[in-house]
PyMOL Python script that loads the backbone (N, CA, C, O; Angstrom):
from pymol import cmd

cmd.read_pdbstr("""\
ATOM      1  N   MET A   1       0.823  -1.191   0.000  1.00  0.00           N
ATOM      2  CA  MET A   1       0.000   0.000   0.000  1.00  0.00           C
ATOM      3  C   MET A   1       0.871   1.260   0.000  1.00  0.00           C
ATOM      4  O   MET A   1       0.561   2.235  -0.685  1.00  0.00           O
ATOM      5  N   ASN A   2       1.941   1.233   0.757  1.00  0.00           N
ATOM      6  CA  ASN A   2       2.843   2.375   0.825  1.00  0.00           C
ATOM      7  C   ASN A   2       3.559   2.580  -0.503  1.00  0.00           C
ATOM      8  O   ASN A   2       3.829   3.715  -0.896  1.00  0.00           O
ATOM      9  N   ASN A   3       3.860   1.504  -1.184  1.00  0.00           N
ATOM     10  CA  ASN A   3       4.546   1.567  -2.467  1.00  0.00           C
ATOM     11  C   ASN A   3       3.671   2.246  -3.521  1.00  0.00           C
ATOM     12  O   ASN A   3       4.180   3.006  -4.345  1.00  0.00           O
ATOM     13  N   LYS A   4       2.367   1.984  -3.507  1.00  0.00           N
ATOM     14  CA  LYS A   4       1.449   2.598  -4.462  1.00  0.00           C
ATOM     15  C   LYS A   4       1.366   4.112  -4.251  1.00  0.00           C
ATOM     16  O   LYS A   4       1.264   4.886  -5.202  1.00  0.00           O
ATOM     17  N   PHE A   5       1.412   4.504  -2.991  1.00  0.00           N
ATOM     18  CA  PHE A   5       1.363   5.941  -2.686  1.00  0.00           C
ATOM     19  C   PHE A   5       2.532   6.669  -3.337  1.00  0.00           C
ATOM     20  O   PHE A   5       2.342   7.706  -3.973  1.00  0.00           O
ATOM     21  N   TRP A   6       3.732   6.135  -3.184  1.00  0.00           N
ATOM     22  CA  TRP A   6       4.918   6.792  -3.734  1.00  0.00           C
ATOM     23  C   TRP A   6       4.920   6.789  -5.263  1.00  0.00           C
ATOM     24  O   TRP A   6       5.399   7.737  -5.885  1.00  0.00           O
ATOM     25  N   ILE A   7       4.400   5.752  -5.854  1.00  0.00           N
ATOM     26  CA  ILE A   7       4.315   5.707  -7.316  1.00  0.00           C
ATOM     27  C   ILE A   7       3.378   6.802  -7.820  1.00  0.00           C
ATOM     28  O   ILE A   7       3.713   7.529  -8.755  1.00  0.00           O
ATOM     29  N   VAL A   8       2.210   6.915  -7.203  1.00  0.00           N
ATOM     30  CA  VAL A   8       1.246   7.944  -7.602  1.00  0.00           C
ATOM     31  C   VAL A   8       1.801   9.336  -7.288  1.00  0.00           C
ATOM     32  O   VAL A   8       1.664  10.264  -8.085  1.00  0.00           O
ATOM     33  N   PHE A   9       2.420   9.465  -6.131  1.00  0.00           N
ATOM     34  CA  PHE A   9       2.988  10.758  -5.735  1.00  0.00           C
ATOM     35  C   PHE A   9       4.067  11.217  -6.717  1.00  0.00           C
ATOM     36  O   PHE A   9       4.044  12.364  -7.162  1.00  0.00           O
ATOM     37  N   LEU A  10       4.992  10.352  -7.052  1.00  0.00           N
ATOM     38  CA  LEU A  10       6.067  10.710  -7.981  1.00  0.00           C
ATOM     39  C   LEU A  10       5.531  11.006  -9.378  1.00  0.00           C
ATOM     40  O   LEU A  10       6.004  11.928 -10.043  1.00  0.00           O
ATOM     41  N   HIS A  11       4.560  10.239  -9.819  1.00  0.00           N
ATOM     42  CA  HIS A  11       3.973  10.488 -11.140  1.00  0.00           C
ATOM     43  C   HIS A  11       3.304  11.860 -11.178  1.00  0.00           C
ATOM     44  O   HIS A  11       3.482  12.614 -12.135  1.00  0.00           O
ATOM     45  N   THR A  12       2.539  12.182 -10.144  1.00  0.00           N
ATOM     46  CA  THR A  12       1.858  13.476 -10.074  1.00  0.00           C
ATOM     47  C   THR A  12       2.870  14.615  -9.970  1.00  0.00           C
ATOM     48  O   THR A  12       2.711  15.652 -10.613  1.00  0.00           O
ATOM     49  N   TYR A  13       3.903  14.420  -9.165  1.00  0.00           N
ATOM     50  CA  TYR A  13       4.924  15.446  -8.977  1.00  0.00           C
ATOM     51  C   TYR A  13       5.678  15.724 -10.276  1.00  0.00           C
ATOM     52  O   TYR A  13       5.891  16.882 -10.636  1.00  0.00           O
ATOM     53  N   VAL A  14       6.075  14.681 -10.969  1.00  0.00           N
ATOM     54  CA  VAL A  14       6.804  14.851 -12.227  1.00  0.00           C
ATOM     55  C   VAL A  14       5.909  15.505 -13.276  1.00  0.00           C
ATOM     56  O   VAL A  14       6.382  16.328 -14.060  1.00  0.00           O
ATOM     57  N   THR A  15       4.641  15.159 -13.302  1.00  0.00           N
ATOM     58  CA  THR A  15       3.708  15.772 -14.245  1.00  0.00           C
ATOM     59  C   THR A  15       3.567  17.266 -13.965  1.00  0.00           C
ATOM     60  O   THR A  15       3.591  18.073 -14.894  1.00  0.00           O
ATOM     61  N   LYS A  16       3.422  17.637 -12.705  1.00  0.00           N
ATOM     62  CA  LYS A  16       3.307  19.055 -12.337  1.00  0.00           C
ATOM     63  C   LYS A  16       4.619  19.792 -12.589  1.00  0.00           C
ATOM     64  O   LYS A  16       4.616  20.961 -12.975  1.00  0.00           O
ATOM     65  N   LEU A  17       5.731  19.109 -12.372  1.00  0.00           N
ATOM     66  CA  LEU A  17       7.039  19.715 -12.574  1.00  0.00           C
ATOM     67  C   LEU A  17       7.266  20.084 -14.033  1.00  0.00           C
ATOM     68  O   LEU A  17       7.937  21.074 -14.326  1.00  0.00           O
ATOM     69  N   LYS A  18       6.720  19.306 -14.938  1.00  0.00           N
ATOM     70  CA  LYS A  18       6.884  19.546 -16.368  1.00  0.00           C
ATOM     71  C   LYS A  18       5.908  20.584 -16.912  1.00  0.00           C
ATOM     72  O   LYS A  18       6.053  21.028 -18.051  1.00  0.00           O
ATOM     73  N   SER A  19       4.924  20.972 -16.123  1.00  0.00           N
ATOM     74  CA  SER A  19       3.924  21.909 -16.635  1.00  0.00           C
ATOM     75  C   SER A  19       4.485  23.331 -16.689  1.00  0.00           C
ATOM     76  O   SER A  19       5.360  23.704 -15.908  1.00  0.00           O
ATOM     77  N   LYS A  20       3.966  24.097 -17.617  1.00  0.00           N
ATOM     78  CA  LYS A  20       4.419  25.464 -17.841  1.00  0.00           C
ATOM     79  C   LYS A  20       4.056  26.369 -16.665  1.00  0.00           C
ATOM     80  O   LYS A  20       4.849  27.230 -16.284  1.00  0.00           O
ATOM     81  N   SER A  21       2.886  26.188 -16.095  1.00  0.00           N
ATOM     82  CA  SER A  21       2.447  27.046 -14.993  1.00  0.00           C
ATOM     83  C   SER A  21       3.313  26.850 -13.751  1.00  0.00           C
ATOM     84  O   SER A  21       3.583  27.814 -13.035  1.00  0.00           O
ATOM     85  N   PHE A  22       3.752  25.623 -13.483  1.00  0.00           N
ATOM     86  CA  PHE A  22       4.627  25.363 -12.341  1.00  0.00           C
ATOM     87  C   PHE A  22       5.967  26.072 -12.533  1.00  0.00           C
ATOM     88  O   PHE A  22       6.501  26.664 -11.595  1.00  0.00           O
ATOM     89  N   PHE A  23       6.498  26.013 -13.730  1.00  0.00           N
ATOM     90  CA  PHE A  23       7.777  26.650 -14.027  1.00  0.00           C
ATOM     91  C   PHE A  23       7.690  28.165 -13.860  1.00  0.00           C
ATOM     92  O   PHE A  23       8.567  28.779 -13.253  1.00  0.00           O
ATOM     93  N   ILE A  24       6.638  28.758 -14.397  1.00  0.00           N
ATOM     94  CA  ILE A  24       6.465  30.212 -14.314  1.00  0.00           C
ATOM     95  C   ILE A  24       6.244  30.655 -12.869  1.00  0.00           C
ATOM     96  O   ILE A  24       6.826  31.647 -12.432  1.00  0.00           O
ATOM     97  N   SER A  25       5.414  29.934 -12.130  1.00  0.00           N
ATOM     98  CA  SER A  25       5.169  30.315 -10.738  1.00  0.00           C
ATOM     99  C   SER A  25       6.420  30.144  -9.880  1.00  0.00           C
ATOM    100  O   SER A  25       6.624  30.905  -8.934  1.00  0.00           O
ATOM    101  N   THR A  26       7.252  29.166 -10.191  1.00  0.00           N
ATOM    102  CA  THR A  26       8.502  28.988  -9.458  1.00  0.00           C
ATOM    103  C   THR A  26       9.452  30.151  -9.722  1.00  0.00           C
ATOM    104  O   THR A  26      10.095  30.645  -8.795  1.00  0.00           O
ATOM    105  N   ILE A  27       9.548  30.587 -10.960  1.00  0.00           N
ATOM    106  CA  ILE A  27      10.411  31.721 -11.303  1.00  0.00           C
ATOM    107  C   ILE A  27       9.910  32.999 -10.631  1.00  0.00           C
ATOM    108  O   ILE A  27      10.708  33.767 -10.093  1.00  0.00           O
ATOM    109  N   ILE A  28       8.611  33.231 -10.656  1.00  0.00           N
ATOM    110  CA  ILE A  28       8.039  34.425 -10.026  1.00  0.00           C
ATOM    111  C   ILE A  28       8.282  34.407  -8.523  1.00  0.00           C
ATOM    112  O   ILE A  28       8.640  35.431  -7.941  1.00  0.00           O
ATOM    113  N   THR A  29       8.093  33.261  -7.894  1.00  0.00           N
ATOM    114  CA  THR A  29       8.331  33.133  -6.461  1.00  0.00           C
ATOM    115  C   THR A  29       9.794  33.389  -6.124  1.00  0.00           C
ATOM    116  O   THR A  29      10.094  34.043  -5.126  1.00  0.00           O
ATOM    117  N   ALA A  30      10.699  32.883  -6.941  1.00  0.00           N
ATOM    118  CA  ALA A  30      12.128  33.114  -6.702  1.00  0.00           C
ATOM    119  C   ALA A  30      12.462  34.603  -6.792  1.00  0.00           C
ATOM    120  O   ALA A  30      13.235  35.110  -5.979  1.00  0.00           O
ATOM    121  N   PHE A  31      11.889  35.309  -7.774  1.00  0.00           N
ATOM    122  CA  PHE A  31      12.123  36.747  -7.893  1.00  0.00           C
ATOM    123  C   PHE A  31      11.556  37.507  -6.696  1.00  0.00           C
ATOM    124  O   PHE A  31      12.183  38.447  -6.208  1.00  0.00           O
ATOM    125  N   ILE A  32      10.389  37.115  -6.224  1.00  0.00           N
ATOM    126  CA  ILE A  32       9.784  37.784  -5.072  1.00  0.00           C
ATOM    127  C   ILE A  32      10.631  37.574  -3.825  1.00  0.00           C
ATOM    128  O   ILE A  32      10.879  38.524  -3.083  1.00  0.00           O
ATOM    129  N   VAL A  33      11.075  36.353  -3.585  1.00  0.00           N
ATOM    130  CA  VAL A  33      11.910  36.064  -2.413  1.00  0.00           C
ATOM    131  C   VAL A  33      13.225  36.836  -2.499  1.00  0.00           C
ATOM    132  O   VAL A  33      13.680  37.402  -1.505  1.00  0.00           O
ATOM    133  N   PHE A  34      13.833  36.860  -3.677  1.00  0.00           N
ATOM    134  CA  PHE A  34      15.077  37.610  -3.854  1.00  0.00           C
ATOM    135  C   PHE A  34      14.850  39.104  -3.641  1.00  0.00           C
ATOM    136  O   PHE A  34      15.664  39.772  -3.002  1.00  0.00           O
ATOM    137  N   GLY A  35      13.760  39.624  -4.168  1.00  0.00           N
ATOM    138  CA  GLY A  35      13.454  41.045  -4.004  1.00  0.00           C
ATOM    139  C   GLY A  35      13.230  41.428  -2.555  1.00  0.00           C
ATOM    140  O   GLY A  35      13.692  42.480  -2.113  1.00  0.00           O
ATOM    141  N   ILE A  36      12.531  40.591  -1.815  1.00  0.00           N
ATOM    142  CA  ILE A  36      12.295  40.867  -0.400  1.00  0.00           C
ATOM    143  C   ILE A  36      13.596  40.798   0.386  1.00  0.00           C
ATOM    144  O   ILE A  36      13.825  41.609   1.283  1.00  0.00           O
ATOM    145  N   SER A  37      14.444  39.841   0.056  1.00  0.00           N
ATOM    146  CA  SER A  37      15.704  39.711   0.793  1.00  0.00           C
ATOM    147  C   SER A  37      16.666  40.857   0.496  1.00  0.00           C
ATOM    148  O   SER A  37      17.533  41.153   1.317  1.00  0.00           O
ATOM    149  N   GLN A  38      16.534  41.496  -0.639  1.00  0.00           N
ATOM    150  CA  GLN A  38      17.417  42.600  -1.020  1.00  0.00           C
ATOM    151  C   GLN A  38      16.716  43.952  -0.951  1.00  0.00           C
ATOM    152  O   GLN A  38      17.193  44.921  -1.542  1.00  0.00           O
ATOM    153  N   LEU A  39      15.604  44.034  -0.246  1.00  0.00           N
ATOM    154  CA  LEU A  39      14.800  45.251  -0.214  1.00  0.00           C
ATOM    155  C   LEU A  39      15.569  46.445   0.339  1.00  0.00           C
ATOM    156  O   LEU A  39      15.436  47.552  -0.183  1.00  0.00           O
ATOM    157  N   ASP A  40      16.365  46.245   1.374  1.00  0.00           N
ATOM    158  CA  ASP A  40      17.106  47.366   1.938  1.00  0.00           C
ATOM    159  C   ASP A  40      18.135  47.921   0.957  1.00  0.00           C
ATOM    160  O   ASP A  40      18.341  49.133   0.902  1.00  0.00           O
ATOM    161  N   ARG A  41      18.772  47.064   0.192  1.00  0.00           N
ATOM    162  CA  ARG A  41      19.744  47.534  -0.803  1.00  0.00           C
ATOM    163  C   ARG A  41      19.051  48.223  -1.979  1.00  0.00           C
ATOM    164  O   ARG A  41      19.585  49.179  -2.542  1.00  0.00           O
ATOM    165  N   ILE A  42      17.879  47.744  -2.344  1.00  0.00           N
ATOM    166  CA  ILE A  42      17.132  48.369  -3.437  1.00  0.00           C
ATOM    167  C   ILE A  42      16.694  49.775  -3.034  1.00  0.00           C
ATOM    168  O   ILE A  42      16.817  50.713  -3.822  1.00  0.00           O
ATOM    169  N   ILE A  43      16.189  49.924  -1.822  1.00  0.00           N
ATOM    170  CA  ILE A  43      15.769  51.240  -1.333  1.00  0.00           C
ATOM    171  C   ILE A  43      16.967  52.170  -1.240  1.00  0.00           C
ATOM    172  O   ILE A  43      16.875  53.339  -1.612  1.00  0.00           O
ATOM    173  N   GLU A  44      18.084  51.666  -0.749  1.00  0.00           N
ATOM    174  CA  GLU A  44      19.291  52.485  -0.625  1.00  0.00           C
ATOM    175  C   GLU A  44      19.811  52.933  -1.989  1.00  0.00           C
ATOM    176  O   GLU A  44      20.339  54.038  -2.117  1.00  0.00           O
ATOM    177  N   ALA A  45      19.669  52.095  -2.997  1.00  0.00           N
ATOM    178  CA  ALA A  45      20.151  52.443  -4.332  1.00  0.00           C
ATOM    179  C   ALA A  45      19.336  53.582  -4.944  1.00  0.00           C
ATOM    180  O   ALA A  45      19.875  54.388  -5.703  1.00  0.00           O
ATOM    181  N   PHE A  46      18.055  53.655  -4.624  1.00  0.00           N
ATOM    182  CA  PHE A  46      17.207  54.687  -5.208  1.00  0.00           C
ATOM    183  C   PHE A  46      17.105  55.944  -4.355  1.00  0.00           C
ATOM    184  O   PHE A  46      16.617  56.969  -4.832  1.00  0.00           O
ATOM    185  N   SER A  47      17.550  55.889  -3.121  1.00  0.00           N
ATOM    186  CA  SER A  47      17.499  57.081  -2.273  1.00  0.00           C
ATOM    187  C   SER A  47      18.897  57.679  -2.201  1.00  0.00           C
ATOM    188  O   SER A  47      19.798  57.114  -1.581  1.00  0.00           O
ATOM    189  N   ASP A  48      19.061  58.813  -2.833  1.00  0.00           N
ATOM    190  CA  ASP A  48      20.342  59.506  -2.854  1.00  0.00           C
ATOM    191  C   ASP A  48      20.267  60.676  -1.888  1.00  0.00           C
ATOM    192  O   ASP A  48      19.632  61.693  -2.169  1.00  0.00           O
ATOM    193  N   ASN A  49      20.921  60.517  -0.751  1.00  0.00           N
ATOM    194  CA  ASN A  49      20.889  61.565   0.263  1.00  0.00           C
ATOM    195  C   ASN A  49      22.055  62.534   0.135  1.00  0.00           C
ATOM    196  O   ASN A  49      22.217  63.416   0.978  1.00  0.00           O
ATOM    197  N   GLY A  50      22.846  62.388  -0.877  1.00  0.00           N
ATOM    198  CA  GLY A  50      23.978  63.287  -1.066  1.00  0.00           C
ATOM    199  C   GLY A  50      25.142  62.910  -0.172  1.00  0.00           C
ATOM    200  O   GLY A  50      25.393  61.732   0.082  1.00  0.00           O
ATOM    201  N   GLN A  51      25.839  63.909   0.295  1.00  0.00           N
ATOM    202  CA  GLN A  51      27.040  63.699   1.083  1.00  0.00           C
ATOM    203  C   GLN A  51      26.689  63.359   2.528  1.00  0.00           C
ATOM    204  O   GLN A  51      25.839  64.007   3.138  1.00  0.00           O
ATOM    205  N   LYS A  52      27.347  62.344   3.064  1.00  0.00           N
ATOM    206  CA  LYS A  52      27.136  61.940   4.450  1.00  0.00           C
ATOM    207  C   LYS A  52      28.214  62.570   5.314  1.00  0.00           C
ATOM    208  O   LYS A  52      29.393  62.555   4.960  1.00  0.00           O
ATOM    209  N   THR A  53      27.806  63.123   6.447  1.00  0.00           N
ATOM    210  CA  THR A  53      28.738  63.755   7.365  1.00  0.00           C
ATOM    211  C   THR A  53      29.000  62.815   8.525  1.00  0.00           C
ATOM    212  O   THR A  53      28.072  62.302   9.151  1.00  0.00           O
ATOM    213  N   ILE A  54      30.280  62.596   8.804  1.00  0.00           N
ATOM    214  CA  ILE A  54      30.684  61.725   9.902  1.00  0.00           C
ATOM    215  C   ILE A  54      31.508  62.553  10.874  1.00  0.00           C
ATOM    216  O   ILE A  54      32.509  63.162  10.496  1.00  0.00           O
ATOM    217  N   GLY A  55      31.082  62.571  12.116  1.00  0.00           N
ATOM    218  CA  GLY A  55      31.814  63.294  13.145  1.00  0.00           C
ATOM    219  C   GLY A  55      32.852  62.394  13.792  1.00  0.00           C
ATOM    220  O   GLY A  55      32.579  61.233  14.098  1.00  0.00           O
ATOM    221  N   VAL A  56      34.043  62.937  13.997  1.00  0.00           N
ATOM    222  CA  VAL A  56      35.137  62.173  14.589  1.00  0.00           C
ATOM    223  C   VAL A  56      35.553  62.859  15.880  1.00  0.00           C
ATOM    224  O   VAL A  56      35.931  64.030  15.876  1.00  0.00           O
ATOM    225  N   ILE A  57      35.482  62.126  16.981  1.00  0.00           N
ATOM    226  CA  ILE A  57      35.974  62.610  18.263  1.00  0.00           C
ATOM    227  C   ILE A  57      37.304  61.910  18.489  1.00  0.00           C
ATOM    228  O   ILE A  57      37.345  60.712  18.767  1.00  0.00           O
ATOM    229  N   ASP A  58      38.389  62.663  18.367  1.00  0.00           N
ATOM    230  CA  ASP A  58      39.729  62.087  18.442  1.00  0.00           C
ATOM    231  C   ASP A  58      40.500  62.766  19.563  1.00  0.00           C
ATOM    232  O   ASP A  58      40.893  63.926  19.446  1.00  0.00           O
ATOM    233  N   GLU A  59      40.710  62.037  20.644  1.00  0.00           N
ATOM    234  CA  GLU A  59      41.443  62.593  21.776  1.00  0.00           C
ATOM    235  C   GLU A  59      42.950  62.456  21.596  1.00  0.00           C
ATOM    236  O   GLU A  59      43.714  63.127  22.290  1.00  0.00           O
ATOM    237  N   THR A  60      43.389  61.600  20.680  1.00  0.00           N
ATOM    238  CA  THR A  60      44.823  61.386  20.470  1.00  0.00           C
ATOM    239  C   THR A  60      45.383  62.263  19.360  1.00  0.00           C
ATOM    240  O   THR A  60      46.600  62.346  19.194  1.00  0.00           O
ATOM    241  N   ASN A  61      44.524  62.908  18.609  1.00  0.00           N
ATOM    242  CA  ASN A  61      44.905  63.768  17.484  1.00  0.00           C
ATOM    243  C   ASN A  61      45.694  63.026  16.411  1.00  0.00           C
ATOM    244  O   ASN A  61      46.522  63.625  15.726  1.00  0.00           O
ATOM    245  N   GLY A  62      45.448  61.751  16.263  1.00  0.00           N
ATOM    246  CA  GLY A  62      46.132  60.982  15.236  1.00  0.00           C
ATOM    247  C   GLY A  62      45.182  60.293  14.277  1.00  0.00           C
ATOM    248  O   GLY A  62      45.511  60.086  13.110  1.00  0.00           O
ATOM    249  N   TRP A  63      44.016  59.942  14.761  1.00  0.00           N
ATOM    250  CA  TRP A  63      43.066  59.196  13.935  1.00  0.00           C
ATOM    251  C   TRP A  63      42.375  60.068  12.902  1.00  0.00           C
ATOM    252  O   TRP A  63      42.091  59.613  11.794  1.00  0.00           O
ATOM    253  N   TYR A  64      42.106  61.305  13.250  1.00  0.00           N
ATOM    254  CA  TYR A  64      41.376  62.171  12.320  1.00  0.00           C
ATOM    255  C   TYR A  64      42.167  62.398  11.035  1.00  0.00           C
ATOM    256  O   TYR A  64      41.615  62.306   9.938  1.00  0.00           O
ATOM    257  N   GLU A  65      43.455  62.693  11.170  1.00  0.00           N
ATOM    258  CA  GLU A  65      44.280  62.921   9.979  1.00  0.00           C
ATOM    259  C   GLU A  65      44.384  61.661   9.130  1.00  0.00           C
ATOM    260  O   GLU A  65      44.353  61.730   7.902  1.00  0.00           O
ATOM    261  N   ALA A  66      44.507  60.510   9.787  1.00  0.00           N
ATOM    262  CA  ALA A  66      44.593  59.247   9.044  1.00  0.00           C
ATOM    263  C   ALA A  66      43.293  58.970   8.287  1.00  0.00           C
ATOM    264  O   ALA A  66      43.324  58.565   7.125  1.00  0.00           O
ATOM    265  N   LEU A  67      42.168  59.187   8.937  1.00  0.00           N
ATOM    266  CA  LEU A  67      40.876  58.987   8.268  1.00  0.00           C
ATOM    267  C   LEU A  67      40.685  59.981   7.128  1.00  0.00           C
ATOM    268  O   LEU A  67      40.190  59.626   6.058  1.00  0.00           O
ATOM    269  N   GLN A  68      41.076  61.214   7.365  1.00  0.00           N
ATOM    270  CA  GLN A  68      40.898  62.237   6.341  1.00  0.00           C
ATOM    271  C   GLN A  68      41.752  61.937   5.110  1.00  0.00           C
ATOM    272  O   GLN A  68      41.310  62.146   3.981  1.00  0.00           O
ATOM    273  N   SER A  69      42.964  61.452   5.323  1.00  0.00           N
ATOM    274  CA  SER A  69      43.810  61.126   4.168  1.00  0.00           C
ATOM    275  C   SER A  69      43.268  59.920   3.405  1.00  0.00           C
ATOM    276  O   SER A  69      43.419  59.848   2.185  1.00  0.00           O
ATOM    277  N   GLN A  70      42.644  58.982   4.095  1.00  0.00           N
ATOM    278  CA  GLN A  70      42.069  57.810   3.433  1.00  0.00           C
ATOM    279  C   GLN A  70      40.806  58.159   2.647  1.00  0.00           C
ATOM    280  O   GLN A  70      40.524  57.547   1.617  1.00  0.00           O
ATOM    281  N   LEU A  71      40.053  59.136   3.131  1.00  0.00           N
ATOM    282  CA  LEU A  71      38.759  59.456   2.526  1.00  0.00           C
ATOM    283  C   LEU A  71      38.793  60.709   1.650  1.00  0.00           C
ATOM    284  O   LEU A  71      37.732  61.236   1.315  1.00  0.00           O
ATOM    285  N   GLN A  72      39.957  61.197   1.272  1.00  0.00           N
ATOM    286  CA  GLN A  72      40.032  62.399   0.442  1.00  0.00           C
ATOM    287  C   GLN A  72      39.377  62.196  -0.917  1.00  0.00           C
ATOM    288  O   GLN A  72      38.721  63.102  -1.431  1.00  0.00           O
ATOM    289  N   SER A  73      39.546  61.024  -1.498  1.00  0.00           N
ATOM    290  CA  SER A  73      38.995  60.788  -2.838  1.00  0.00           C
ATOM    291  C   SER A  73      37.502  60.467  -2.811  1.00  0.00           C
ATOM    292  O   SER A  73      36.849  60.506  -3.854  1.00  0.00           O
ATOM    293  N   ASN A  74      36.954  60.155  -1.647  1.00  0.00           N
ATOM    294  CA  ASN A  74      35.544  59.806  -1.535  1.00  0.00           C
ATOM    295  C   ASN A  74      34.730  61.081  -1.321  1.00  0.00           C
ATOM    296  O   ASN A  74      34.802  61.701  -0.260  1.00  0.00           O
ATOM    297  N   LYS A  75      33.964  61.463  -2.325  1.00  0.00           N
ATOM    298  CA  LYS A  75      33.173  62.693  -2.258  1.00  0.00           C
ATOM    299  C   LYS A  75      31.854  62.502  -1.511  1.00  0.00           C
ATOM    300  O   LYS A  75      31.163  63.480  -1.224  1.00  0.00           O
ATOM    301  N   GLU A  76      31.499  61.266  -1.194  1.00  0.00           N
ATOM    302  CA  GLU A  76      30.224  61.004  -0.526  1.00  0.00           C
ATOM    303  C   GLU A  76      30.317  61.158   0.986  1.00  0.00           C
ATOM    304  O   GLU A  76      29.292  61.257   1.660  1.00  0.00           O
ATOM    305  N   ILE A  77      31.535  61.181   1.531  1.00  0.00           N
ATOM    306  CA  ILE A  77      31.718  61.239   2.979  1.00  0.00           C
ATOM    307  C   ILE A  77      32.490  62.502   3.339  1.00  0.00           C
ATOM    308  O   ILE A  77      33.533  62.799   2.757  1.00  0.00           O
ATOM    309  N   LYS A  78      31.955  63.240   4.308  1.00  0.00           N
ATOM    310  CA  LYS A  78      32.611  64.445   4.806  1.00  0.00           C
ATOM    311  C   LYS A  78      32.927  64.226   6.283  1.00  0.00           C
ATOM    312  O   LYS A  78      32.033  63.919   7.072  1.00  0.00           O
ATOM    313  N   LEU A  79      34.194  64.383   6.656  1.00  0.00           N
ATOM    314  CA  LEU A  79      34.603  64.228   8.046  1.00  0.00           C
ATOM    315  C   LEU A  79      34.568  65.574   8.754  1.00  0.00           C
ATOM    316  O   LEU A  79      34.971  66.596   8.199  1.00  0.00           O
ATOM    317  N   VAL A  80      34.076  65.555   9.998  1.00  0.00           N
ATOM    318  CA  VAL A  80      34.036  66.754  10.826  1.00  0.00           C
ATOM    319  C   VAL A  80      34.650  66.392  12.168  1.00  0.00           C
ATOM    320  O   VAL A  80      34.240  65.420  12.803  1.00  0.00           O
ATOM    321  N   ARG A  81      35.635  67.176  12.601  1.00  0.00           N
ATOM    322  CA  ARG A  81      36.288  66.926  13.890  1.00  0.00           C
ATOM    323  C   ARG A  81      35.471  67.581  14.998  1.00  0.00           C
ATOM    324  O   ARG A  81      35.049  68.732  14.884  1.00  0.00           O
ATOM    325  N   HIS A  82      35.256  66.821  16.074  1.00  0.00           N
ATOM    326  CA  HIS A  82      34.541  67.326  17.245  1.00  0.00           C
ATOM    327  C   HIS A  82      35.466  67.248  18.445  1.00  0.00           C
ATOM    328  O   HIS A  82      36.130  66.236  18.667  1.00  0.00           O
ATOM    329  N   ASP A  83      35.504  68.316  19.212  1.00  0.00           N
ATOM    330  CA  ASP A  83      36.283  68.329  20.447  1.00  0.00           C
ATOM    331  C   ASP A  83      35.371  68.168  21.658  1.00  0.00           C
ATOM    332  O   ASP A  83      35.832  68.224  22.798  1.00  0.00           O
ATOM    333  N   LYS A  84      34.095  67.971  21.415  1.00  0.00           N
ATOM    334  CA  LYS A  84      33.111  67.894  22.484  1.00  0.00           C
ATOM    335  C   LYS A  84      32.872  66.442  22.875  1.00  0.00           C
ATOM    336  O   LYS A  84      33.519  65.532  22.357  1.00  0.00           O
ATOM    337  N   SER A  85      31.943  66.240  23.786  1.00  0.00           N
ATOM    338  CA  SER A  85      31.600  64.880  24.185  1.00  0.00           C
ATOM    339  C   SER A  85      30.745  64.223  23.104  1.00  0.00           C
ATOM    340  O   SER A  85      30.277  64.881  22.176  1.00  0.00           O
ATOM    341  N   GLU A  86      30.556  62.934  23.242  1.00  0.00           N
ATOM    342  CA  GLU A  86      29.793  62.187  22.239  1.00  0.00           C
ATOM    343  C   GLU A  86      28.338  62.642  22.190  1.00  0.00           C
ATOM    344  O   GLU A  86      27.753  62.723  21.110  1.00  0.00           O
ATOM    345  N   GLU A  87      27.753  62.938  23.337  1.00  0.00           N
ATOM    346  CA  GLU A  87      26.359  63.372  23.376  1.00  0.00           C
ATOM    347  C   GLU A  87      26.183  64.729  22.686  1.00  0.00           C
ATOM    348  O   GLU A  87      25.202  64.942  21.973  1.00  0.00           O
ATOM    349  N   GLN A  88      27.130  65.641  22.899  1.00  0.00           N
ATOM    350  CA  GLN A  88      27.041  66.950  22.257  1.00  0.00           C
ATOM    351  C   GLN A  88      27.268  66.841  20.754  1.00  0.00           C
ATOM    352  O   GLN A  88      26.664  67.584  19.980  1.00  0.00           O
ATOM    353  N   ALA A  89      28.126  65.931  20.339  1.00  0.00           N
ATOM    354  CA  ALA A  89      28.384  65.743  18.909  1.00  0.00           C
ATOM    355  C   ALA A  89      27.170  65.139  18.213  1.00  0.00           C
ATOM    356  O   ALA A  89      26.910  65.454  17.052  1.00  0.00           O
ATOM    357  N   LYS A  90      26.425  64.279  18.899  1.00  0.00           N
ATOM    358  CA  LYS A  90      25.226  63.677  18.305  1.00  0.00           C
ATOM    359  C   LYS A  90      24.150  64.721  18.044  1.00  0.00           C
ATOM    360  O   LYS A  90      23.370  64.583  17.102  1.00  0.00           O
ATOM    361  N   GLU A  91      24.101  65.757  18.864  1.00  0.00           N
ATOM    362  CA  GLU A  91      23.095  66.801  18.691  1.00  0.00           C
ATOM    363  C   GLU A  91      23.338  67.613  17.426  1.00  0.00           C
ATOM    364  O   GLU A  91      22.402  68.172  16.854  1.00  0.00           O
ATOM    365  N   LEU A  92      24.587  67.678  16.990  1.00  0.00           N
ATOM    366  CA  LEU A  92      24.912  68.446  15.784  1.00  0.00           C
ATOM    367  C   LEU A  92      24.531  67.633  14.595  1.00  0.00           C
ATOM    368  O   LEU A  92      24.711  68.076  13.461  1.00  0.00           O
TER     369      LEU A  92
END
""", "prot")
cmd.dss("prot")
cmd.show_as("cartoon", "prot")
cmd.util.cbc("prot")
cmd.orient("prot")
C-alpha cells in the first residue's frame, strides 16, 4: 500500500514539474523572495541623500588625519572633527 502511494505521488509530482504554470510560478516566487531579501539595498540604491557627514571625536589627534587622508577621494563622505563629548556631537 505504501509503495502505491509513492508511485502515484512521484507520477503526479513529475507531471506538475513539467507543466508550464509550475515553471512560471517557481520563477516568479524566486524573484519575489530575492526582491524581499534585497529590499534594503534596493531602497538604498534609489534614495540619494547626497554627502554623508561623519563626526570624529579624536582625543589622540592621530586618527582624524589618518581617516581624512584615506577618505580624500571619496566625495560622498565628509569628516568633521569634534572636540566635544559624544552626546554633544550627536546633537549636531
